[in-house]
Each structure stands twice: as structure tokens, then as C-alpha cells.
C-alpha positions in Angstrom: 100.5 78.6 120.9 101.5 81.2 118.4 99.4 81.9 115.2 101.7 83.5 112.3 99.7 85.7 109.8 101.9 86.6 106.4 99.7 89.0 103.7 101.8 88.8 100.2 101.0 91.2 97.3 101.5 89.4 93.4 102.3 91.1 90.7 100.2 89.6 88.1 102.5 87.4 86.4 103.2 86.4 90.2 100.4 84.8 91.3 100.5 81.4 89.1 103.8 80.6 90.2 103.6 81.5 93.8 101.1 79.2 93.9 103.1 76.1 92.3 105.3 77.2 94.7 103.2 77.0 97.5 102.2 73.3 96.7 105.1 72.2 96.0 105.9 72.9 99.2 102.9 73.1 101.4 102.7 69.6 103.0 106.8 70.2 104.0 105.6 73.5 105.5 102.6 72.4 107.4 104.1 69.4 108.9 107.3 70.7 109.8 108.2 70.5 113.3 106.1 72.7 115.4 103.6 73.9 113.1 100.4 72.7 114.1 97.7 74.1 110.4 98.3 76.4 107.7 95.8 77.5 106.1 96.4 79.6 102.2 94.0 82.4 102.1 92.5 84.2 98.6 91.7 88.4 99.3 87.8 88.2 97.6 89.0 91.9 95.9 92.2 91.2 94.9 93.3 88.1 92.9 97.2 89.4 93.6 96.7 89.8 96.9 97.3 85.7 99.6 97.1 85.8 103.0 99.2 82.4 104.6 97.5 81.7 108.8 99.7 79.2 110.6 99.4 78.3 114.3 102.8 77.0 116.0 103.3 75.1 118.9 105.4 77.7 120.3 107.2 81.2 119.3 111.1 78.9 119.3 109.4 76.6 116.4 108.7 79.0 114.4 112.1 80.7 114.5 113.4 77.5 113.6 111.2 77.2 110.7 112.2 81.0 110.3 116.0 79.7 110.1 115.6 76.7 108.5 116.9 75.7 105.2 112.9 75.0 103.9 112.2 78.3 105.0 115.4 79.6 102.8 114.3 77.5 99.3 110.5 78.9 99.3 111.4 83.0 100.9 113.7 83.2 97.8 111.7 82.1 95.4 108.2 83.7 95.8 109.9 87.0 97.4 110.9 88.4 94.4 107.1 87.9 92.6 105.7 90.5 95.6 104.9 94.0 94.1 104.3 95.3 97.4 106.8 94.8 100.7 104.5 91.4 102.4 103.3 91.6 106.2 103.5 89.1 109.0 102.8 89.6 112.8 102.9 86.6 115.6 99.8 87.4 117.5 98.7 84.5 120.6 94.4 84.1 121.5 93.5 86.7 124.3 90.0 85.5 124.7 87.6 84.5 123.0 83.5 85.5 122.5 80.2 83.3 122.0 
């Protein structure tokens, strides 16, 4: 399983538009083949900072999403709203400490 984390910082004017875009497409993203889980987080100390946290069955599923028409549509709308360049990375679980 691949975990994808994307940190995005939006302009003050871009926050509501981003939320509208996310709300419009969240179910399509979540039900894209290979997507197992999707969450949207908001920073406690920065109203314009959001993080998407998603689980993907395989790296190939994430790559298929990233080259899809759905991603092109969503990202094409969202990328104009950033105040800083987004940060994205993929990880795999190494261990759980209890």
C-alpha cells in the first residue's frame, strides 16, 4: 500500500474555491480504481493550509490517477489558487509502534 501526502497552501481568496472543487470531486477521487482511502486535513495554525492524505493499493494505481483526465481537471483548477508551491510525497508503512 502507498500513502500519498500532499500539502497545499492557498491564497486567502483561493480557500473557498479549493473547498468547492474538492467537494465536487472527492467521491470520484476516492472511488478511482486503486484508491483505498481519502482524507482532507486543515492546519490548526494556518487557515489556508490543507493536506490530502490518501491510500493507494499500488504505486501504479496512484500513477494512473496522476495521468488521468480526473486529475488533469482537478489539478488544473486547483493549481491556480496556490500561494506557495505544493509539497507531495509517497511513503509505505515501515512499522507500527504500540
